[in-house]
N, CA, C, O and the ligand as a Tripos MOL2 file, in Angstrom:
@<TRIPOS>MOLECULE
protein
  301   299    76     0     0
PROTEIN
NO_CHARGES

@<TRIPOS>ATOM
      1 N          36.5320   89.0450  -62.0070 N.3       1 MET1
      2 CA         35.1230   88.9060  -62.3650 C.3       1 MET1
      3 C          34.7320   87.4340  -62.5040 C.2       1 MET1
      4 O          33.7400   86.9880  -61.9280 O.2       1 MET1
      5 N          35.5270   86.6860  -63.2790 N.am      2 TRP2
      6 CA         35.1830   85.2880  -63.5320 C.3       2 TRP2
      7 C          35.2720   84.4300  -62.2760 C.2       2 TRP2
      8 O          34.5400   83.4530  -62.1150 O.2       2 TRP2
      9 N          36.1880   84.8220  -61.3870 N.am      3 LYS3
     10 CA         36.3120   83.9880  -60.1800 C.3       3 LYS3
     11 C          35.0710   84.0930  -59.3010 C.2       3 LYS3
     12 O          34.7480   83.1530  -58.5750 O.2       3 LYS3
     13 N          34.3710   85.2250  -59.3590 N.am      4 TYR4
     14 CA         33.1330   85.3520  -58.5900 C.3       4 TYR4
     15 C          32.0480   84.4520  -59.1660 C.2       4 TYR4
     16 O          31.2990   83.8090  -58.4300 O.2       4 TYR4
     17 N          31.9760   84.4170  -60.4770 N.am      5 ILE5
     18 CA         31.0080   83.5310  -61.1460 C.3       5 ILE5
     19 C          31.3480   82.0820  -60.8210 C.2       5 ILE5
     20 O          30.4650   81.2630  -60.5610 O.2       5 ILE5
     21 N          32.6450   81.7810  -60.8390 N.am      6 PHE6
     22 CA         33.1010   80.4280  -60.5260 C.3       6 PHE6
     23 C          32.7200   80.0540  -59.0930 C.2       6 PHE6
     24 O          32.2100   78.9630  -58.8400 O.2       6 PHE6
     25 N          32.9750   80.9760  -58.1590 N.am      7 PHE7
     26 CA         32.6160   80.7340  -56.7530 C.3       7 PHE7
     27 C          31.1110   80.5560  -56.5920 C.2       7 PHE7
     28 O          30.6510   79.6940  -55.8430 O.2       7 PHE7
     29 N          30.3530   81.3820  -57.3050 N.am      8 GLY8
     30 CA         28.8950   81.2780  -57.2590 C.3       8 GLY8
     31 C          28.4320   79.9130  -57.7250 C.2       8 GLY8
     32 O          27.5330   79.3230  -57.1270 O.2       8 GLY8
     33 N          29.0360   79.4080  -58.7830 N.am      9 LEU9
     34 CA         28.7000   78.0880  -59.3120 C.3       9 LEU9
     35 C          29.0250   76.9960  -58.3010 C.2       9 LEU9
     36 O          28.2420   76.0650  -58.1120 O.2       9 LEU9
     37 N          30.1860   77.1110  -57.6480 N.am     10 ILE10
     38 CA         30.5980   76.1130  -56.6540 C.3      10 ILE10
     39 C          29.5860   76.0820  -55.5050 C.2      10 ILE10
     40 O          29.1610   75.0130  -55.0670 O.2      10 ILE10
     41 N          29.2090   77.2650  -55.0260 N.am     11 ILE11
     42 CA         28.2580   77.3520  -53.9140 C.3      11 ILE11
     43 C          26.9080   76.7890  -54.3410 C.2      11 ILE11
     44 O          26.2820   76.0290  -53.6020 O.2      11 ILE11
     45 N          26.4600   77.1690  -55.5490 N.am     12 TRP12
     46 CA         25.1760   76.6730  -56.0560 C.3      12 TRP12
     47 C          25.2050   75.1450  -56.1550 C.2      12 TRP12
     48 O          24.2410   74.4650  -55.8030 O.2      12 TRP12
     49 N          26.3260   74.6300  -56.6410 N.am     13 LEU13
     50 CA         26.4800   73.1770  -56.7910 C.3      13 LEU13
     51 C          26.4250   72.5020  -55.4190 C.2      13 LEU13
     52 O          25.7930   71.4580  -55.2550 O.2      13 LEU13
     53 N          27.0930   73.1100  -54.4420 N.am     14 GLY14
     54 CA         27.0890   72.5740  -53.0890 C.3      14 GLY14
     55 C          25.6850   72.5020  -52.5200 C.2      14 GLY14
     56 O          25.2960   71.4880  -51.9400 O.2      14 GLY14
     57 N          24.9230   73.5770  -52.6860 N.am     15 ILE15
     58 CA         23.5460   73.6210  -52.1950 C.3      15 ILE15
     59 C          22.6900   72.6000  -52.9400 C.2      15 ILE15
     60 O          21.8530   71.9220  -52.3430 O.2      15 ILE15
     61 N          22.9110   72.5000  -54.2620 N.am     16 TYR16
     62 CA         22.1440   71.5660  -55.0930 C.3      16 TYR16
     63 C          22.3760   70.1300  -54.6280 C.2      16 TYR16
     64 O          21.4270   69.3660  -54.4580 O.2      16 TYR16
     65 N          23.6550   69.7650  -54.4210 N.am     17 VAL17
     66 CA         24.0000   68.4010  -53.9800 C.3      17 VAL17
     67 C          23.4160   68.1480  -52.5970 C.2      17 VAL17
     68 O          22.8900   67.0680  -52.3280 O.2      17 VAL17
     69 N          23.5100   69.1470  -51.7190 N.am     18 PHE18
     70 CA         22.9780   69.0270  -50.3580 C.3      18 PHE18
     71 C          21.4720   68.7590  -50.3960 C.2      18 PHE18
     72 O          20.9730   67.8870  -49.6860 O.2      18 PHE18
     73 N          20.7540   69.5180  -51.2310 N.am     19 LYS19
     74 CA         19.3030   69.3360  -51.3350 C.3      19 LYS19
     75 C          18.9620   67.9660  -51.9050 C.2      19 LYS19
     76 O          18.0160   67.3160  -51.4610 O.2      19 LYS19
     77 N          19.7470   67.5320  -52.8990 N.am     20 GLN20
     78 CA         19.5180   66.2110  -53.4950 C.3      20 GLN20
     79 C          19.6740   65.1240  -52.4400 C.2      20 GLN20
     80 O          18.8630   64.2010  -52.3660 O.2      20 GLN20
     81 N          20.7150   65.2350  -51.6280 N.am     21 LYS21
     82 CA         20.9700   64.2400  -50.5850 C.3      21 LYS21
     83 C          19.8400   64.2240  -49.5790 C.2      21 LYS21
     84 O          19.4000   63.1570  -49.1490 O.2      21 LYS21
     85 N          19.3660   65.4060  -49.1980 N.am     22 ARG22
     86 CA         18.2600   65.4930  -48.2430 C.3      22 ARG22
     87 C          16.9910   64.9020  -48.8330 C.2      22 ARG22
     88 O          16.2540   64.1910  -48.1500 O.2      22 ARG22
     89 N          16.7400   65.1960  -50.1010 N.am     23 ALA23
     90 CA         15.5410   64.6680  -50.7670 C.3      23 ALA23
     91 C          15.5960   63.1510  -50.8020 C.2      23 ALA23
     92 O          14.5840   62.4840  -50.5880 O.2      23 ALA23
     93 N          16.7800   62.6030  -51.0710 N.am     24 GLN24
     94 CA         16.9460   61.1490  -51.1290 C.3      24 GLN24
     95 C          16.7390   60.5220  -49.7570 C.2      24 GLN24
     96 O          16.0930   59.4810  -49.6370 O.2      24 GLN24
     97 N          17.2900   61.1580  -48.7180 N.am     25 SER25
     98 CA         17.1740   60.5880  -47.3710 C.3      25 SER25
     99 C          15.7440   60.6800  -46.8540 C.2      25 SER25
    100 O          15.3570   59.9170  -45.9690 O.2      25 SER25
    101 N          14.9520   61.6090  -47.3970 N.am     26 ASN26
    102 CA         13.5630   61.7450  -46.9570 C.3      26 ASN26
    103 C          12.6220   60.8200  -47.7280 C.2      26 ASN26
    104 O          11.5050   60.5620  -47.2810 O.2      26 ASN26
    105 N          13.0670   60.3230  -48.8800 N.am     27 THR27
    106 CA         12.1920   59.5470  -49.7610 C.3      27 THR27
    107 C          11.6050   58.2880  -49.1030 C.2      27 THR27
    108 O          10.4040   58.0560  -49.2450 O.2      27 THR27
    109 N          12.3930   57.4620  -48.3870 N.am     28 PRO28
    110 CA         11.8270   56.2020  -47.8610 C.3      28 PRO28
    111 C          10.6690   56.3980  -46.9050 C.2      28 PRO28
    112 O           9.7690   55.5590  -46.8530 O.2      28 PRO28
    113 N          10.6670   57.4890  -46.1430 N.am     29 LYS29
    114 CA          9.5740   57.7200  -45.1910 C.3      29 LYS29
    115 C           8.7920   58.9720  -45.5890 C.2      29 LYS29
    116 O           8.9540   60.0400  -44.9990 O.2      29 LYS29
    117 N           7.9510   58.8150  -46.5920 N.am     30 THR30
    118 CA          7.2050   59.9560  -47.1250 C.3      30 THR30
    119 C           5.9880   60.2880  -46.2850 C.2      30 THR30
    120 O           5.4720   61.4030  -46.3610 O.2      30 THR30
    121 N           5.5080   59.3160  -45.4670 N.am     31 ASN31
    122 CA          4.2710   59.5550  -44.7250 C.3      31 ASN31
    123 C           4.5110   60.1950  -43.3570 C.2      31 ASN31
    124 O           3.6280   60.1660  -42.5000 O.2      31 ASN31
    125 N           5.6870   60.7670  -43.1470 N.am     32 ASP32
    126 CA          5.9310   61.4350  -41.8610 C.3      32 ASP32
    127 C           5.8170   62.9510  -41.9830 C.2      32 ASP32
    128 O           6.3070   63.6880  -41.1280 O.2      32 ASP32
    129 N           5.1690   63.4100  -43.0490 N.am     33 THR33
    130 CA          5.0620   64.8540  -43.2700 C.3      33 THR33
    131 C           4.3020   65.5740  -42.1490 C.2      33 THR33
    132 O           4.7580   66.6210  -41.6900 O.2      33 THR33
    133 N           3.1520   65.0430  -41.6920 N.am     34 PRO34
    134 CA          2.4580   65.7540  -40.5940 C.3      34 PRO34
    135 C           3.3120   65.8370  -39.3330 C.2      34 PRO34
    136 O           3.3020   66.8440  -38.6240 O.2      34 PRO34
    137 N           4.0550   64.7590  -39.0650 N.am     35 GLU35
    138 CA          4.9400   64.7300  -37.9060 C.3      35 GLU35
    139 C           6.0190   65.7950  -38.0310 C.2      35 GLU35
    140 O           6.3420   66.4920  -37.0690 O.2      35 GLU35
    141 N           6.5670   65.9040  -39.2340 N.am     36 ALA36
    142 CA          7.6170   66.8930  -39.4800 C.3      36 ALA36
    143 C           7.0660   68.3040  -39.3050 C.2      36 ALA36
    144 O           7.7640   69.1930  -38.8150 O.2      36 ALA36
    145 N           5.8170   68.5050  -39.7060 N.am     37 ALA37
    146 CA          5.2120   69.8300  -39.5840 C.3      37 ALA37
    147 C           5.0400   70.1960  -38.1200 C.2      37 ALA37
    148 O           5.1420   71.3650  -37.7510 O.2      37 ALA37
    149 N           4.7730   69.1780  -37.2700 N.am     38 ASP38
    150 CA          4.6210   69.4300  -35.8440 C.3      38 ASP38
    151 C           5.9310   69.8780  -35.2000 C.2      38 ASP38
    152 O           5.9420   70.6120  -34.2120 O.2      38 ASP38
    153 N           7.0360   69.4150  -35.7890 N.am     39 LYS39
    154 CA          8.3390   69.7530  -35.2190 C.3      39 LYS39
    155 C           8.7290   71.2060  -35.4660 C.2      39 LYS39
    156 O           9.5970   71.7460  -34.7790 O.2      39 LYS39
    157 N           8.0850   71.8370  -36.4490 N.am     40 VAL40
    158 CA          8.3600   73.2490  -36.7050 C.3      40 VAL40
    159 C           7.6740   74.0600  -35.6180 C.2      40 VAL40
    160 O           6.4520   74.2100  -35.6010 O.2      40 VAL40
    161 N           8.4840   74.5740  -34.7220 N.am     41 GLU41
    162 CA          7.9480   75.2130  -33.5320 C.3      41 GLU41
    163 C           7.9310   76.7220  -33.6750 C.2      41 GLU41
    164 O           8.7560   77.3030  -34.3800 O.2      41 GLU41
    165 N           6.9880   77.3440  -33.0020 N.am     42 ASP42
    166 CA          6.9400   78.8030  -33.0000 C.3      42 ASP42
    167 C           8.1530   79.3540  -32.2640 C.2      42 ASP42
    168 O           8.5590   78.8300  -31.2270 O.2      42 ASP42
    169 N           8.7190   80.4090  -32.8130 N.am     43 MET43
    170 CA          9.8380   81.0660  -32.1530 C.3      43 MET43
    171 C           9.3020   82.3080  -31.4500 C.2      43 MET43
    172 O           8.5100   83.0670  -32.0090 O.2      43 MET43
    173 N           9.7480   82.4940  -30.2230 N.am     44 VAL44
    174 CA          9.3280   83.6660  -29.4630 C.3      44 VAL44
    175 C          10.5710   84.4640  -29.0730 C.2      44 VAL44
    176 O          11.6980   83.9730  -29.1420 O.2      44 VAL44
    177 N          10.3310   85.7040  -28.6630 N.am     45 GLN45
    178 CA         11.4480   86.5940  -28.3550 C.3      45 GLN45
    179 C          11.4380   86.9560  -26.8700 C.2      45 GLN45
    180 O          10.3970   87.2790  -26.2980 O.2      45 GLN45
    181 N          12.6020   86.8930  -26.2740 N.am     46 CYS46
    182 CA         12.7390   87.2730  -24.8700 C.3      46 CYS46
    183 C          12.5500   88.7790  -24.7340 C.2      46 CYS46
    184 O          13.1490   89.5590  -25.4740 O.2      46 CYS46
    185 N          11.7030   89.1820  -23.7720 N.am     47 ALA47
    186 CA         11.4170   90.6070  -23.5890 C.3      47 ALA47
    187 C          12.6120   91.3500  -23.0000 C.2      47 ALA47
    188 O          12.6990   92.5710  -23.1320 O.2      47 ALA47
    189 N          13.5250   90.6430  -22.3580 N.am     48 THR48
    190 CA         14.6680   91.2850  -21.7070 C.3      48 THR48
    191 C          15.8600   91.4290  -22.6570 C.2      48 THR48
    192 O          16.4030   92.5230  -22.8130 O.2      48 THR48
    193 N          16.2670   90.3190  -23.2950 N.am     49 CYS49
    194 CA         17.4860   90.3620  -24.1090 C.3      49 CYS49
    195 C          17.2030   90.2200  -25.6000 C.2      49 CYS49
    196 O          18.1320   90.2630  -26.4070 O.2      49 CYS49
    197 N          15.9250   90.0500  -25.9860 N.am     50 ALA50
    198 CA         15.4970   90.0140  -27.3890 C.3      50 ALA50
    199 C          16.0120   88.8000  -28.1530 C.2      50 ALA50
    200 O          15.9870   88.7930  -29.3840 O.2      50 ALA50
    201 N          16.4810   87.7690  -27.4410 N.am     51 VAL51
    202 CA         16.9510   86.5580  -28.1030 C.3      51 VAL51
    203 C          15.7370   85.7250  -28.5340 C.2      51 VAL51
    204 O          14.7180   85.7100  -27.8430 O.2      51 VAL51
    205 N          15.8450   85.0390  -29.6640 N.am     52 HIS52
    206 CA         14.7500   84.1880  -30.1400 C.3      52 HIS52
    207 C          14.9700   82.7570  -29.6670 C.2      52 HIS52
    208 O          16.0890   82.2470  -29.7120 O.2      52 HIS52
    209 N          13.8980   82.1130  -29.2140 N.am     53 LEU53
    210 CA         14.0020   80.7310  -28.7440 C.3      53 LEU53
    211 C          12.6810   80.0090  -28.9830 C.2      53 LEU53
    212 O          11.6390   80.6480  -29.1240 O.2      53 LEU53
    213 N          12.7240   78.6630  -29.0290 N.am     54 PRO54
    214 CA         11.4770   77.9130  -29.2320 C.3      54 PRO54
    215 C          10.4980   78.1700  -28.0980 C.2      54 PRO54
    216 O          10.8820   78.3400  -26.9410 O.2      54 PRO54
    217 N           9.2250   78.1940  -28.4630 N.am     55 ARG55
    218 CA          8.1750   78.5050  -27.4870 C.3      55 ARG55
    219 C           8.2060   77.5720  -26.2750 C.2      55 ARG55
    220 O           7.9540   77.9990  -25.1490 O.2      55 ARG55
    221 N           8.5240   76.2690  -26.5200 N.am     56 SER56
    222 CA          8.5140   75.2930  -25.4320 C.3      56 SER56
    223 C           9.6270   75.5460  -24.4200 C.2      56 SER56
    224 O           9.5390   75.1090  -23.2730 O.2      56 SER56
    225 N          10.6770   76.2550  -24.8460 N.am     57 GLU57
    226 CA         11.7980   76.5220  -23.9380 C.3      57 GLU57
    227 C          11.6780   77.8840  -23.2650 C.2      57 GLU57
    228 O          12.4750   78.2300  -22.3930 O.2      57 GLU57
    229 N          10.6730   78.6510  -23.6770 N.am     58 ALA58
    230 CA         10.5290   79.9980  -23.1420 C.3      58 ALA58
    231 C           9.7000   79.9960  -21.8670 C.2      58 ALA58
    232 O           8.8840   79.1000  -21.6530 O.2      58 ALA58
    233 N           9.9050   80.9880  -21.0310 N.am     59 PHE59
    234 CA          9.1050   81.1810  -19.8280 C.3      59 PHE59
    235 C           8.0490   82.2290  -20.1520 C.2      59 PHE59
    236 O           8.3750   83.3450  -20.5540 O.2      59 PHE59
    237 N           6.7760   81.8610  -19.9740 N.am     60 LEU60
    238 CA          5.6740   82.7830  -20.2560 C.3      60 LEU60
    239 C           5.1620   83.3600  -18.9480 C.2      60 LEU60
    240 O           4.5780   82.6530  -18.1270 O.2      60 LEU60
    241 N           5.3900   84.6480  -18.7670 N.am     61 VAL61
    242 CA          4.9610   85.3240  -17.5320 C.3      61 VAL61
    243 C           4.1450   86.5420  -17.9210 C.2      61 VAL61
    244 O           4.6510   87.4630  -18.5630 O.2      61 VAL61
    245 N           2.8840   86.5410  -17.5290 N.am     62 GLY62
    246 CA          2.0150   87.6830  -17.7950 C.3      62 GLY62
    247 C           1.8920   88.0110  -19.2670 C.2      62 GLY62
    248 O           1.8240   89.1800  -19.6460 O.2      62 GLY62
    249 N           1.8620   86.9660  -20.1090 N.am     63 GLY63
    250 CA          1.7040   87.1710  -21.5500 C.3      63 GLY63
    251 C           2.9800   87.5910  -22.2510 C.2      63 GLY63
    252 O           2.9610   87.8890  -23.4450 O.2      63 GLY63
    253 N           4.0970   87.6190  -21.5230 N.am     64 THR64
    254 CA          5.3810   88.0050  -22.0990 C.3      64 THR64
    255 C           6.3490   86.8320  -22.0050 C.2      64 THR64
    256 O           6.3790   86.1300  -20.9950 O.2      64 THR64
    257 N           7.1380   86.6190  -23.0520 N.am     65 PHE65
    258 CA          8.0840   85.5100  -23.0760 C.3      65 PHE65
    259 C           9.4660   85.9560  -22.5900 C.2      65 PHE65
    260 O           9.9210   87.0660  -22.8660 O.2      65 PHE65
    261 N          10.1080   85.0520  -21.8590 N.am     66 TYR66
    262 CA         11.4720   85.2970  -21.4020 C.3      66 TYR66
    263 C          12.3110   84.0580  -21.6860 C.2      66 TYR66
    264 O          11.7750   82.9510  -21.7420 O.2      66 TYR66
    265 N          13.6290   84.2280  -21.8690 N.am     67 CYS67
    266 CA         14.4920   83.1050  -22.2230 C.3      67 CYS67
    267 C          14.9400   82.3450  -20.9810 C.2      67 CYS67
    268 O          15.2990   81.1720  -21.0810 O.2      67 CYS67
    269 N          14.9290   82.9800  -19.8200 N.am     68 SER68
    270 CA         15.4140   82.3270  -18.6020 C.3      68 SER68
    271 C          14.7140   82.9320  -17.3890 C.2      68 SER68
    272 O          14.1170   84.0060  -17.4710 O.2      68 SER68
    273 N          14.7970   82.2260  -16.2630 N.am     69 LYS69
    274 CA         14.1910   82.7330  -15.0220 C.3      69 LYS69
    275 C          14.8590   84.0280  -14.5770 C.2      69 LYS69
    276 O          14.2200   84.9060  -13.9980 O.2      69 LYS69
    277 N          16.1470   84.1300  -14.8560 N.am     70 ALA70
    278 CA         16.8830   85.3310  -14.4860 C.3      70 ALA70
    279 C          16.2980   86.5530  -15.1950 C.2      70 ALA70
    280 O          16.2210   87.6380  -14.6180 O.2      70 ALA70
    281 N          15.8860   86.3650  -16.4530 N.am     71 HIS71
    282 CA         15.3240   87.4890  -17.2040 C.3      71 HIS71
    283 C          13.8890   87.7770  -16.8100 C.2      71 HIS71
    284 O          13.4160   88.9020  -16.9680 O.2      71 HIS71
    285 N          13.1750   86.7480  -16.2860 N.am     72 VAL72
    286 CA         11.8390   86.9940  -15.7610 C.3      72 VAL72
    287 C          11.9410   87.9210  -14.5620 C.2      72 VAL72
    288 O          11.1550   88.8560  -14.4110 O.2      72 VAL72
    289 N          12.9390   87.6410  -13.6990 N.am     73 GLN73
    290 CA         13.0970   88.4270  -12.4770 C.3      73 GLN73
    291 C          13.6310   89.8350  -12.7480 C.2      73 GLN73
    292 O          13.3860   90.7600  -11.9730 O.2      73 GLN73
    293 N          14.3640   89.9890  -13.8540 N.am     74 SER74
    294 CA         14.9740   91.3030  -14.1330 C.3      74 SER74
    295 C          14.0720   92.2110  -14.9330 C.2      74 SER74
    296 O          14.5010   93.2710  -15.3900 O.2      74 SER74
    297 N          12.7920   91.7980  -15.1140 N.am     75 LYS75
    298 CA         11.8810   92.6350  -15.9250 C.3      75 LYS75
    299 C          11.5350   93.9420  -15.2040 C.2      75 LYS75
    300 O          10.7850   94.7610  -15.7360 O.2      75 LYS75
    301 ZN         16.5750   86.8730  -22.2400 Zn       76 ZN76
@<TRIPOS>BOND
     1     1     2 1
     2     2     3 1
     3     3     4 2
     4     3     5 am
     5     5     6 1
     6     6     7 1
     7     7     8 2
     8     7     9 am
     9     9    10 1
    10    10    11 1
    11    11    12 2
    12    11    13 am
    13    13    14 1
    14    14    15 1
    15    15    16 2
    16    15    17 am
    17    17    18 1
    18    18    19 1
    19    19    20 2
    20    19    21 am
    21    21    22 1
    22    22    23 1
    23    23    24 2
    24    23    25 am
    25    25    26 1
    26    26    27 1
    27    27    28 2
    28    27    29 am
    29    29    30 1
    30    30    31 1
    31    31    32 2
    32    31    33 am
    33    33    34 1
    34    34    35 1
    35    35    36 2
    36    35    37 am
    37    37    38 1
    38    38    39 1
    39    39    40 2
    40    39    41 am
    41    41    42 1
    42    42    43 1
    43    43    44 2
    44    43    45 am
    45    45    46 1
    46    46    47 1
    47    47    48 2
    48    47    49 am
    49    49    50 1
    50    50    51 1
    51    51    52 2
    52    51    53 am
    53    53    54 1
    54    54    55 1
    55    55    56 2
    56    55    57 am
    57    57    58 1
    58    58    59 1
    59    59    60 2
    60    59    61 am
    61    61    62 1
    62    62    63 1
    63    63    64 2
    64    63    65 am
    65    65    66 1
    66    66    67 1
    67    67    68 2
    68    67    69 am
    69    69    70 1
    70    70    71 1
    71    71    72 2
    72    71    73 am
    73    73    74 1
    74    74    75 1
    75    75    76 2
    76    75    77 am
    77    77    78 1
    78    78    79 1
    79    79    80 2
    80    79    81 am
    81    81    82 1
    82    82    83 1
    83    83    84 2
    84    83    85 am
    85    85    86 1
    86    86    87 1
    87    87    88 2
    88    87    89 am
    89    89    90 1
    90    90    91 1
    91    91    92 2
    92    91    93 am
    93    93    94 1
    94    94    95 1
    95    95    96 2
    96    95    97 am
    97    97    98 1
    98    98    99 1
    99    99   100 2
   100    99   101 am
   101   101   102 1
   102   102   103 1
   103   103   104 2
   104   103   105 am
   105   105   106 1
   106   106   107 1
   107   107   108 2
   108   107   109 am
   109   109   110 1
   110   110   111 1
   111   111   112 2
   112   111   113 am
   113   113   114 1
   114   114   115 1
   115   115   116 2
   116   115   117 am
   117   117   118 1
   118   118   119 1
   119   119   120 2
   120   119   121 am
   121   121   122 1
   122   122   123 1
   123   123   124 2
   124   123   125 am
   125   125   126 1
   126   126   127 1
   127   127   128 2
   128   127   129 am
   129   129   130 1
   130   130   131 1
   131   131   132 2
   132   131   133 am
   133   133   134 1
   134   134   135 1
   135   135   136 2
   136   135   137 am
   137   137   138 1
   138   138   139 1
   139   139   140 2
   140   139   141 am
   141   141   142 1
   142   142   143 1
   143   143   144 2
   144   143   145 am
   145   145   146 1
   146   146   147 1
   147   147   148 2
   148   147   149 am
   149   149   150 1
   150   150   151 1
   151   151   152 2
   152   151   153 am
   153   153   154 1
   154   154   155 1
   155   155   156 2
   156   155   157 am
   157   157   158 1
   158   158   159 1
   159   159   160 2
   160   159   161 am
   161   161   162 1
   162   162   163 1
   163   163   164 2
   164   163   165 am
   165   165   166 1
   166   166   167 1
   167   167   168 2
   168   167   169 am
   169   169   170 1
   170   170   171 1
   171   171   172 2
   172   171   173 am
   173   173   174 1
   174   174   175 1
   175   175   176 2
   176   175   177 am
   177   177   178 1
   178   178   179 1
   179   179   180 2
   180   179   181 am
   181   181   182 1
   182   182   183 1
   183   183   184 2
   184   183   185 am
   185   185   186 1
   186   186   187 1
   187   187   188 2
   188   187   189 am
   189   189   190 1
   190   190   191 1
   191   191   192 2
   192   191   193 am
   193   193   194 1
   194   194   195 1
   195   195   196 2
   196   195   197 am
   197   197   198 1
   198   198   199 1
   199   199   200 2
   200   199   201 am
   201   201   202 1
   202   202   203 1
   203   203   204 2
   204   203   205 am
   205   205   206 1
   206   206   207 1
   207   207   208 2
   208   207   209 am
   209   209   210 1
   210   210   211 1
   211   211   212 2
   212   211   213 am
   213   213   214 1
   214   214   215 1
   215   215   216 2
   216   215   217 am
   217   217   218 1
   218   218   219 1
   219   219   220 2
   220   219   221 am
   221   221   222 1
   222   222   223 1
   223   223   224 2
   224   223   225 am
   225   225   226 1
   226   226   227 1
   227   227   228 2
   228   227   229 am
   229   229   230 1
   230   230   231 1
   231   231   232 2
   232   231   233 am
   233   233   234 1
   234   234   235 1
   235   235   236 2
   236   235   237 am
   237   237   238 1
   238   238   239 1
   239   239   240 2
   240   239   241 am
   241   241   242 1
   242   242   243 1
   243   243   244 2
   244   243   245 am
   245   245   246 1
   246   246   247 1
   247   247   248 2
   248   247   249 am
   249   249   250 1
   250   250   251 1
   251   251   252 2
   252   251   253 am
   253   253   254 1
   254   254   255 1
   255   255   256 2
   256   255   257 am
   257   257   258 1
   258   258   259 1
   259   259   260 2
   260   259   261 am
   261   261   262 1
   262   262   263 1
   263   263   264 2
   264   263   265 am
   265   265   266 1
   266   266   267 1
   267   267   268 2
   268   267   269 am
   269   269   270 1
   270   270   271 1
   271   271   272 2
   272   271   273 am
   273   273   274 1
   274   274   275 1
   275   275   276 2
   276   275   277 am
   277   277   278 1
   278   278   279 1
   279   279   280 2
   280   279   281 am
   281   281   282 1
   282   282   283 1
   283   283   284 2
   284   283   285 am
   285   285   286 1
   286   286   287 1
   287   287   288 2
   288   287   289 am
   289   289   290 1
   290   290   291 1
   291   291   292 2
   292   291   293 am
   293   293   294 1
   294   294   295 1
   295   295   296 2
   296   295   297 am
   297   297   298 1
   298   298   299 1
   299   299   300 2
@<TRIPOS>SUBSTRUCTURE
     1 MET1         2 RESIDUE 1 A MET
     2 TRP2         6 RESIDUE 1 A TRP
     3 LYS3        10 RESIDUE 1 A LYS
     4 TYR4        14 RESIDUE 1 A TYR
     5 ILE5        18 RESIDUE 1 A ILE
     6 PHE6        22 RESIDUE 1 A PHE
     7 PHE7        26 RESIDUE 1 A PHE
     8 GLY8        30 RESIDUE 1 A GLY
     9 LEU9        34 RESIDUE 1 A LEU
    10 ILE10       38 RESIDUE 1 A ILE
    11 ILE11       42 RESIDUE 1 A ILE
    12 TRP12       46 RESIDUE 1 A TRP
    13 LEU13       50 RESIDUE 1 A LEU
    14 GLY14       54 RESIDUE 1 A GLY
    15 ILE15       58 RESIDUE 1 A ILE
    16 TYR16       62 RESIDUE 1 A TYR
    17 VAL17       66 RESIDUE 1 A VAL
    18 PHE18       70 RESIDUE 1 A PHE
    19 LYS19       74 RESIDUE 1 A LYS
    20 GLN20       78 RESIDUE 1 A GLN
    21 LYS21       82 RESIDUE 1 A LYS
    22 ARG22       86 RESIDUE 1 A ARG
    23 ALA23       90 RESIDUE 1 A ALA
    24 GLN24       94 RESIDUE 1 A GLN
    25 SER25       98 RESIDUE 1 A SER
    26 ASN26      102 RESIDUE 1 A ASN
    27 THR27      106 RESIDUE 1 A THR
    28 PRO28      110 RESIDUE 1 A PRO
    29 LYS29      114 RESIDUE 1 A LYS
    30 THR30      118 RESIDUE 1 A THR
    31 ASN31      122 RESIDUE 1 A ASN
    32 ASP32      126 RESIDUE 1 A ASP
    33 THR33      130 RESIDUE 1 A THR
    34 PRO34      134 RESIDUE 1 A PRO
    35 GLU35      138 RESIDUE 1 A GLU
    36 ALA36      142 RESIDUE 1 A ALA
    37 ALA37      146 RESIDUE 1 A ALA
    38 ASP38      150 RESIDUE 1 A ASP
    39 LYS39      154 RESIDUE 1 A LYS
    40 VAL40      158 RESIDUE 1 A VAL
    41 GLU41      162 RESIDUE 1 A GLU
    42 ASP42      166 RESIDUE 1 A ASP
    43 MET43      170 RESIDUE 1 A MET
    44 VAL44      174 RESIDUE 1 A VAL
    45 GLN45      178 RESIDUE 1 A GLN
    46 CYS46      182 RESIDUE 1 A CYS
    47 ALA47      186 RESIDUE 1 A ALA
    48 THR48      190 RESIDUE 1 A THR
    49 CYS49      194 RESIDUE 1 A CYS
    50 ALA50      198 RESIDUE 1 A ALA
    51 VAL51      202 RESIDUE 1 A VAL
    52 HIS52      206 RESIDUE 1 A HIS
    53 LEU53      210 RESIDUE 1 A LEU
    54 PRO54      214 RESIDUE 1 A PRO
    55 ARG55      218 RESIDUE 1 A ARG
    56 SER56      222 RESIDUE 1 A SER
    57 GLU57      226 RESIDUE 1 A GLU
    58 ALA58      230 RESIDUE 1 A ALA
    59 PHE59      234 RESIDUE 1 A PHE
    60 LEU60      238 RESIDUE 1 A LEU
    61 VAL61      242 RESIDUE 1 A VAL
    62 GLY62      246 RESIDUE 1 A GLY
    63 GLY63      250 RESIDUE 1 A GLY
    64 THR64      254 RESIDUE 1 A THR
    65 PHE65      258 RESIDUE 1 A PHE
    66 TYR66      262 RESIDUE 1 A TYR
    67 CYS67      266 RESIDUE 1 A CYS
    68 SER68      270 RESIDUE 1 A SER
    69 LYS69      274 RESIDUE 1 A LYS
    70 ALA70      278 RESIDUE 1 A ALA
    71 HIS71      282 RESIDUE 1 A HIS
    72 VAL72      286 RESIDUE 1 A VAL
    73 GLN73      290 RESIDUE 1 A GLN
    74 SER74      294 RESIDUE 1 A SER
    75 LYS75      298 RESIDUE 1 A LYS
    76 ZN76       301 GROUP 0 **** ****
């Protein structure tokens, strides 16, 4: 029982330290928030294999997204 609590604490600590490090590395350039928001891209799903991929990498054919040309042809 206690080892699970101990493991939970270790994992929580790891995530906490990771977030702290990220927060620190982001601090010097605080005015890049709009740019960062632009980088969050819409994810679309391939109609053939159901894999998720960024919209910019997807093939849009007839209003349907595909992950590759091969899957466009196999529709
Ligand atoms: Zn696919």
